[in-house]
C-alpha positions as CSV (number, residue, x, y, z in Angstrom):
1,M,-9.2,-0.7,25.0
2,P,-5.7,0.9,25.0
3,L,-5.3,4.0,23.0
4,L,-3.2,3.4,19.8
5,G,-1.7,5.7,17.3
6,G,-1.3,5.2,13.6
7,I,0.6,7.0,10.9
8,E,0.0,6.4,7.2
9,A,3.2,8.0,5.9
10,G,2.6,8.6,2.3
11,G,4.9,10.2,-0.2
12,T,2.2,12.9,-0.8
13,K,0.6,13.2,2.6
14,F,0.7,11.9,6.2
15,V,-2.5,10.7,7.9
16,C,-2.3,10.4,11.7
17,A,-5.0,9.0,13.9
18,V,-5.6,7.7,17.4
19,G,-8.1,5.0,18.4
20,A,-8.5,1.3,18.5
21,G,-10.1,0.4,15.1
22,P,-12.4,1.4,12.4
23,H,-15.3,2.1,14.8
24,D,-13.2,3.8,17.4
25,V,-11.2,6.6,15.7
26,R,-11.1,9.4,18.2
27,A,-9.0,12.0,16.4
28,E,-7.4,12.2,12.9
29,T,-5.4,14.8,11.0
30,R,-3.6,14.9,7.6
31,F,-1.0,17.2,6.2
32,P,1.3,17.3,3.1
33,T,4.6,15.4,3.2
34,T,7.2,18.2,2.9
35,T,10.6,18.0,4.5
36,P,11.4,15.2,7.0
37,E,11.9,17.6,9.8
38,E,8.7,19.6,9.3
39,T,6.5,16.5,8.6
40,I,7.8,14.4,11.4
41,N,7.5,17.3,13.9
42,Q,3.8,17.8,12.8
43,A,3.1,14.1,13.5
44,I,4.8,14.3,16.9
45,A,2.9,17.4,17.9
46,F,-0.4,15.7,17.0
47,F,0.2,12.6,19.1
48,K,1.6,14.7,22.1
49,E,-1.6,16.7,22.0
50,Q,-3.8,13.5,22.0
51,A,-1.7,11.9,24.7
52,Q,-2.6,14.7,27.1
53,K,-6.2,13.4,27.0
54,E,-5.3,9.7,27.3
55,P,-1.9,8.1,27.3
56,L,-0.8,6.4,24.1
57,A,0.0,2.7,24.5
58,A,1.8,2.2,21.2
59,L,2.2,3.6,17.7
60,G,2.2,2.0,14.2
61,I,3.8,3.5,11.1
62,A,2.9,2.3,7.6
63,S,5.4,4.1,5.4
64,F,6.2,4.8,1.8
65,G,9.5,3.2,0.9
66,P,11.8,1.4,0.4
67,V,12.1,1.0,4.2
68,D,14.0,-1.2,6.6
69,P,11.4,-3.3,8.5
70,S,13.8,-5.6,10.3
71,P,13.8,-5.0,14.1
72,A,17.3,-6.6,14.3
73,S,18.8,-4.1,11.8
74,P,20.6,-1.0,13.0
75,S,18.6,1.0,10.4
76,F,15.2,-0.5,11.5
77,G,12.5,2.1,11.0
78,Y,14.4,4.0,8.3
79,I,13.1,5.1,4.9
80,T,16.1,4.0,2.8
81,T,16.6,4.6,-1.0
82,T,13.5,6.5,-1.8
83,P,13.7,8.8,-4.8
84,K,11.6,11.4,-2.9
85,P,13.9,14.4,-2.4
86,H,15.4,14.8,1.2
87,W,13.8,11.6,2.5
88,A,16.5,9.0,1.8
89,N,18.0,7.5,4.9
90,T,15.5,9.1,7.2
91,D,15.0,7.6,10.7
92,L,11.2,7.8,10.8
93,A,10.2,5.3,13.5
94,G,13.2,6.0,15.8
95,T,12.7,9.7,15.8
96,I,9.0,9.5,16.5
97,G,9.2,6.7,19.0
98,R,11.9,8.5,21.1
99,A,9.8,11.7,21.1
100,L,6.7,9.9,22.3
101,G,8.3,7.3,24.5
102,V,6.1,4.4,23.2
103,P,6.8,1.2,21.3
104,V,6.6,1.5,17.5
105,G,5.5,-1.0,14.9
106,F,6.9,-0.2,11.5
107,D,6.3,-1.6,8.0
108,T,5.6,-0.6,4.4
109,D,2.5,1.3,3.6
110,V,1.1,-1.7,1.7
111,N,2.0,-4.3,4.4
112,G,0.2,-2.0,6.8
113,A,-2.8,-1.7,4.7
114,A,-2.8,-5.4,4.2
115,L,-2.7,-6.0,8.0
116,G,-5.7,-3.6,8.3
117,E,-7.7,-5.5,5.7
118,H,-6.8,-8.7,7.5
119,R,-7.9,-7.4,10.8
120,W,-11.1,-5.6,9.8
121,G,-11.6,-5.6,6.0
122,A,-11.7,-7.7,2.9
123,A,-9.1,-10.2,4.0
124,Q,-10.7,-11.3,7.3
125,G,-10.3,-15.1,7.8
126,L,-7.6,-15.5,5.1
127,D,-4.0,-16.3,5.8
128,T,-2.4,-15.8,2.4
129,F,-3.4,-12.8,0.3
130,I,-1.9,-9.7,-1.4
131,Y,-2.8,-6.0,-1.3
132,L,-1.7,-3.7,-4.1
133,T,-2.0,0.1,-4.1
134,I,-2.0,1.8,-7.5
135,G,-1.7,5.5,-7.1
136,T,1.2,7.9,-7.0
137,G,3.4,4.8,-6.9
138,L,2.6,1.1,-7.1
139,G,3.4,-1.3,-4.3
140,G,2.3,-4.6,-2.9
141,G,2.4,-6.5,0.3
142,G,0.3,-9.0,2.2
143,L,0.3,-12.0,4.4
144,V,1.7,-15.5,3.7
145,G,0.7,-18.2,6.2
146,G,-0.7,-15.5,8.5
147,Q,2.6,-13.5,8.6
148,L,3.3,-10.2,7.0
149,M,5.6,-10.6,4.0
150,H,9.2,-10.0,4.9
151,G,12.5,-11.6,4.0
152,L,15.5,-10.0,2.4
153,I,13.7,-6.7,3.0
154,H,10.1,-6.5,1.9
155,P,8.2,-7.2,-1.3
156,E,8.7,-4.7,-4.2
157,M,5.8,-5.9,-6.4
158,G,5.6,-2.6,-8.2
159,H,9.0,-3.2,-9.8
160,V,8.5,-6.5,-11.6
161,R,9.1,-6.5,-15.3
162,L,6.4,-7.5,-17.7
163,P,5.6,-7.5,-21.5
164,R,4.7,-4.2,-23.1
165,H,1.3,-3.6,-24.6
166,P,1.7,-3.8,-28.4
167,N,0.2,-0.3,-28.9
168,D,2.2,1.4,-26.1
169,S,5.4,3.3,-26.8
170,Y,5.5,5.1,-23.5
171,P,9.1,4.7,-22.0
172,G,7.9,4.4,-18.4
173,A,8.0,6.7,-15.4
174,C,10.1,4.7,-12.8
175,P,13.4,6.5,-12.1
176,F,15.1,3.2,-11.4
177,H,13.7,0.8,-14.0
178,G,11.7,2.8,-16.6
179,D,9.1,0.3,-17.8
180,C,8.5,-1.8,-14.7
181,L,4.9,-2.3,-13.4
182,E,5.0,0.9,-11.4
183,G,6.6,2.8,-14.3
184,M,3.9,1.7,-16.7
185,A,0.7,1.6,-14.5
186,A,1.0,4.0,-11.6
187,G,-0.7,7.5,-11.7
188,P,2.3,9.3,-13.1
189,A,2.5,6.9,-16.0
190,L,-1.1,7.5,-16.9
191,Q,-0.6,11.3,-16.8
192,G,2.7,11.0,-18.7
193,R,1.2,8.8,-21.4
194,W,-2.0,10.7,-21.9
195,G,-1.3,14.2,-20.7
196,Q,-4.1,14.1,-18.1
197,R,-4.8,12.6,-14.7
198,A,-6.5,9.2,-14.4
199,E,-9.7,10.6,-12.9
200,T,-10.2,12.9,-15.9
201,L,-10.1,10.0,-18.5
202,P,-13.5,8.8,-19.6
203,P,-14.4,5.1,-19.1
204,D,-14.2,4.4,-22.8
205,H,-10.7,5.9,-23.2
206,P,-8.1,3.5,-24.6
207,A,-6.0,4.2,-21.5
208,W,-8.0,1.7,-19.5
209,E,-7.4,-1.3,-21.8
210,I,-3.6,-0.6,-21.6
211,E,-3.8,-0.1,-17.9
212,A,-5.7,-3.4,-17.4
213,H,-3.0,-5.1,-19.6
214,Y,-0.2,-4.1,-17.2
215,L,-2.1,-4.7,-14.0
216,A,-3.3,-8.2,-15.1
217,Y,0.2,-9.3,-16.2
218,G,1.4,-8.2,-12.7
219,L,-1.4,-10.1,-11.0
220,V,-0.8,-13.3,-13.0
221,N,2.9,-13.2,-11.9
222,F,1.8,-12.9,-8.3
223,I,-0.9,-15.6,-8.6
224,C,1.6,-18.0,-10.0
225,T,4.3,-17.2,-7.5
226,L,2.3,-16.7,-4.2
227,S,-1.0,-18.4,-4.8
228,P,-3.0,-15.8,-2.9
229,Q,-6.5,-16.6,-1.6
230,R,-7.6,-13.0,-2.6
231,I,-6.1,-9.9,-4.3
232,I,-7.1,-6.5,-3.0
233,L,-6.5,-3.5,-5.2
234,G,-6.5,0.0,-3.7
235,G,-5.1,3.4,-4.4
236,G,-6.4,6.4,-6.4
237,V,-6.2,4.8,-9.8
238,M,-8.5,1.9,-8.7
239,D,-11.1,4.5,-7.7
240,Q,-12.1,4.2,-11.3
241,A,-14.6,1.4,-10.7
242,H,-14.8,0.4,-14.4
243,L,-11.2,-0.7,-14.2
244,F,-12.0,-3.8,-12.0
245,P,-13.9,-5.7,-14.7
246,L,-11.2,-5.1,-17.3
247,V,-8.5,-6.3,-14.9
248,R,-10.5,-9.4,-13.9
249,R,-11.2,-10.3,-17.5
250,K,-7.6,-9.9,-18.7
251,T,-6.3,-11.9,-15.7
252,Q,-8.6,-14.8,-16.6
253,E,-7.5,-14.5,-20.2
254,L,-3.8,-14.6,-19.4
255,L,-4.1,-17.5,-17.0
256,N,-6.0,-19.4,-19.7
257,G,-7.5,-21.9,-17.4
258,Y,-4.2,-23.1,-16.0
259,V,-4.9,-22.3,-12.3
260,Q,-7.9,-24.6,-11.7
261,S,-9.6,-22.8,-8.8
262,P,-13.2,-21.8,-8.6
263,E,-12.1,-18.4,-7.2
264,I,-10.6,-17.6,-10.5
265,L,-12.7,-19.6,-12.9
266,E,-16.2,-18.8,-11.4
267,R,-15.9,-16.2,-8.7
268,I,-13.3,-13.7,-9.9
269,D,-15.5,-10.8,-8.8
270,Q,-14.9,-12.0,-5.2
271,Y,-11.2,-12.7,-5.9
272,I,-9.9,-9.4,-7.2
273,V,-11.7,-6.8,-5.0
274,P,-11.4,-3.3,-3.7
275,P,-10.4,-2.7,0.0
276,G,-13.1,-3.4,2.5
277,L,-11.8,-0.4,4.5
278,G,-11.7,1.9,1.4
279,N,-9.2,4.7,1.6
280,R,-8.7,4.3,5.3
281,A,-6.9,0.9,5.0
282,G,-3.5,2.6,5.4
283,V,-4.1,4.5,8.6
284,L,-6.2,1.7,10.1
285,G,-3.4,-0.7,9.1
286,A,-1.0,1.5,11.0
287,I,-3.2,1.2,14.1
288,A,-3.2,-2.6,13.6
289,L,0.7,-2.5,13.6
290,A,0.5,-0.6,16.9
291,E,-1.9,-3.3,18.2
292,Q,0.8,-5.9,17.5
293,Q,3.2,-4.0,19.8
294,I,1.0,-4.6,22.9
295,K,0.0,-8.2,22.3
């Protein structure tokens, strides 16, 4: 098997790995996302060191965004209008690809994770599904008809607008939209609303019913728009396992029997699921993006 590299480029940390899949990861490192120059140079140094042992055939990057994923665009491989300080208009894929001299596959972090789940995880055998991550931010991607979701740019599922919970006066944390899905349901919204991090809130805290409200409204919009065969929910907020039953139940309640599918009516536990690859979906998805470069 050719040696492939993958970068899960997150807004908080970078995870870099070399290998060929979940059962063949030969080296891995992670480090904080600081300035573009420092962070990118750390990634390049890691892959150059690994390439001395065995040449790298291709690299995949699954990045926080927004990004430009269109190979025909002059700004392909750039992080574009991110609110993260210093990172707007950063040529991520081009800088790393030129330094390593290998082809680079590039997409959003959520599309990358979705590809990893399709290749090795909870979406194997499906051609239309979505992957959402609920953590520091909230984003979504996936496949439609077996192809990663692209178009004008890429999906921005975290920025859909949705009805407020009747008992919620929190203004929202999104710097662009305030009370969009990300602004109301990502990790910073939980901390801003309750004054403590999600993992410190007990299972019976009222936070979770409000969280399930926003997530379920988002999922209902995506179900009615994209008709996914499965929905995968990852990210740090979804590490709270008690949140899954609340989201499933609220989704069924909001759909109110309208979508007549056994997956929703009878098997929702198998329809709204955690990632099969766990917290490695992102970096393994980046390796899957690299794999596409050599096919």
